[in-house]
N, C-alpha and C positions, 0 to 999 in steps of 0.2 A: 448368268447370261449378260453379255454386254449390251448397252443401250443401242449400239449400232446394228446389232442383229435384227432389231425391230424395224430398221429402215432398209435392210438388205433385200433387194428384189429377188435374190436367188435362194431364199428360204421358203418353206411352206407357210401357208397362212396361219396354221395353228402355232407354229414357232413364233411368228410375228405377233400374234395375239398374246401368247404366254409371256413374251418379253415385256409387255407393258404391265403385267400383273405379277411379275416375278418378285419374289421376296416374301418375307414372313407376314407383313402387315397390309399389303395393298389390297388383297381381296377382302379383308375384314373392313378396311376403310371404305372400300367401294360399297360393301353391304350396309355399313352404317350410314353413309351419305345418301343411300337410296331413300331413307325415311325423311330426308330434308336437309337444309343447310345446318352446319355445325361450326362452332368456334373451335380452334385448336385445343383449348383447355378442356372443353367438353369431351373431345375425342380421347385425350390423355386420361381423363378420369375414368372413362368407360373401358379403357384398355390398360390395366395394370401391367407393368413390365415394358411398356413402350416409352422409350426416352423421348424427351423433347427434340433432341438432335435427329433421331431416326424418324420421328413423326414429320418434322420439317422437311427432311430429305425426301421421304416418300411422297408427301403432298406436292413438293416442287416437281418431282419426276412425273407425277400424275397430271400436274398442270401442264408441263411441257408436252406430254403425250396427248393432251386435249381431253382428258377424262374429267378433270375438275376445274371449276372456276374459282378464283381467289378474288374476293371483294374486300377492299380496305375502306372502312368508313372513316371519314375525316373528323374524328372526335378525339378528345384526350381523356384517357389513354386511347391509342389507336385500337380500333375494333376490327378484327379480321374474321371473315366468315368464308367457309368453303362449301361449295355445292357441286353436284354433278352437272356436267354439260349434257347436251343431248347425245353426244358421242359416248359419254360415260354411261348414260342410261341405256343406250343401245348395247354396250358391252355387258352391263348388268343383266339385261334381258337375255343376251346370248349365253350367259353363264348359268341362268336359272335351271335349264335341264341338267347341266353338269352337277349343280348343287343337289338337285333331287336324286340323281344317281348316287352321289356321295352319301346322302342320308340313308338310302336303301342299303348301301354297302355297310354302313355302320350298324344298321339293324341286323343284317345278316351275320356280321361278326359277333354281335351281342348274343344273338340266338344260338350261335355255334359254340360260344364260350362255355367251358365246363363249369358246372355249379359246384362250389366248394362247401 
C-alpha cells in the first residue's frame, strides 16, 4: 500500500488506518512501544530478523504518520529514544479488540488442529 493512500480522502477509514500500520514490523513496534520508550538497539535485540535499515525506515514512517516521537539526547554518543505519541496510543487502543480477536482465532485453529 502506498503512503499516499493513507492521505486520500476517497478511501474508507479502515484503509487509511491500515496504511499507517502496513508492513511486517509496524504493529509489533507499536505493541513494544506501548510499554514505554525504547532505544533503537533495544528494539532490534528484541526482534531478531529485523535489520537496522528496516527498523529505521519503519520508525521514520511511524514518526511521519504521528504515531511515534523521536527524541535525540545531546550526549556523545547520541542517544535516540522512541516513544508513542498520544495519537499512537489511540491507535494501539483501537487495535486492542482486533488483537483479542486474533488471539481467539489462534486458539480456534489450535483446538481444530489434528493431534498426531
